[in-house]
matplotlib code that plots the C-alpha trace (Angstrom):
import matplotlib.pyplot as plt

x = [171.4, 168.6, 168.3, 164.3, 162.5, 161.2, 158.3, 157.4, 159.0, 160.4, 163.6, 166.0, 164.5, 166.6, 167.3, 169.5, 172.5, 172.0, 175.1, 175.4, 175.7, 172.3, 174.5, 172.6, 173.9, 171.7, 172.2, 170.6, 168.7, 168.9, 166.7, 167.9, 168.0, 169.0, 169.2, 167.1, 165.5, 161.9, 160.3, 156.5, 154.5, 152.1, 154.3, 156.8, 160.1, 161.8, 162.6, 165.5, 165.0, 166.0, 164.1, 163.8, 163.8, 160.5, 158.8, 160.7, 159.1, 155.9, 155.8, 156.6, 153.7, 151.1, 152.4, 154.5, 155.7, 152.2, 150.0, 151.7, 151.7, 147.9, 147.4, 150.5, 149.3, 150.5, 152.1, 154.8, 155.8, 158.8, 158.2, 160.0, 157.9, 155.1, 155.8, 155.8, 152.8, 151.0, 152.5, 151.2, 147.7, 147.5, 149.0, 145.9, 143.0, 144.0]
y = [110.2, 108.3, 107.2, 108.2, 111.3, 113.2, 113.7, 110.5, 108.0, 106.2, 104.1, 101.6, 98.3, 95.0, 92.4, 89.8, 90.3, 87.2, 86.5, 84.8, 81.3, 82.4, 82.7, 85.2, 87.7, 89.9, 93.7, 96.8, 99.4, 102.9, 105.8, 108.3, 111.3, 114.6, 117.7, 120.7, 123.7, 124.2, 127.4, 128.2, 130.5, 131.1, 131.8, 133.7, 131.4, 128.8, 125.2, 122.7, 119.0, 115.9, 114.1, 111.3, 112.1, 110.7, 113.2, 116.0, 115.2, 114.9, 118.5, 119.7, 117.6, 118.9, 122.8, 123.3, 122.5, 123.9, 122.0, 118.8, 119.6, 120.0, 116.2, 114.8, 112.5, 112.9, 109.2, 109.6, 113.4, 113.8, 115.6, 118.7, 118.6, 118.4, 121.5, 123.0, 121.9, 123.2, 126.2, 126.3, 125.1, 128.0, 130.6, 129.4, 129.4, 132.8]
z = [79.3, 77.5, 74.2, 73.5, 71.5, 73.9, 71.9, 70.2, 73.4, 71.0, 72.4, 71.5, 70.1, 70.4, 67.9, 65.9, 63.5, 61.0, 59.1, 56.2, 57.7, 59.7, 62.7, 65.3, 67.8, 70.1, 69.1, 69.6, 66.8, 68.4, 67.2, 65.0, 67.1, 66.7, 69.0, 67.1, 68.3, 67.3, 67.2, 69.1, 67.0, 69.9, 72.3, 69.9, 71.7, 70.8, 72.7, 72.6, 71.8, 71.5, 68.8, 66.4, 62.4, 61.9, 64.7, 63.2, 60.1, 61.7, 63.5, 60.0, 58.7, 61.3, 60.7, 63.7, 67.1, 68.3, 66.1, 66.7, 70.9, 70.6, 69.3, 71.1, 73.8, 77.0, 77.9, 74.7, 76.1, 78.2, 81.4, 79.5, 76.5, 78.9, 80.7, 76.7, 75.9, 79.0, 78.2, 74.9, 75.8, 78.2, 75.9, 73.2, 75.6, 76.8]

ax = plt.figure().add_subplot(projection="3d")
ax.plot(x, y, z, "-o")
ax.set_aspect("equal")
plt.show()
């Protein structure tokens, strides 16, 4: 299972632990991923995603899953999220 946000593509970053004596050892900074269920108003059903806390705040700020997917870039979305985006766009066009 990859530690990557399904909506924003945010993944692990690498860096250094720096001690008081300035000794440096490599470490990973993992994104704060949460399992959430988001409701689509257009489709009338919910979807489960593993997304970062920052992405969850962005979804709320934009006004829900439908508005977020309308502005989301296809390159950042996972395969599952792309299917949901296409379903939402078909439902809004019809």
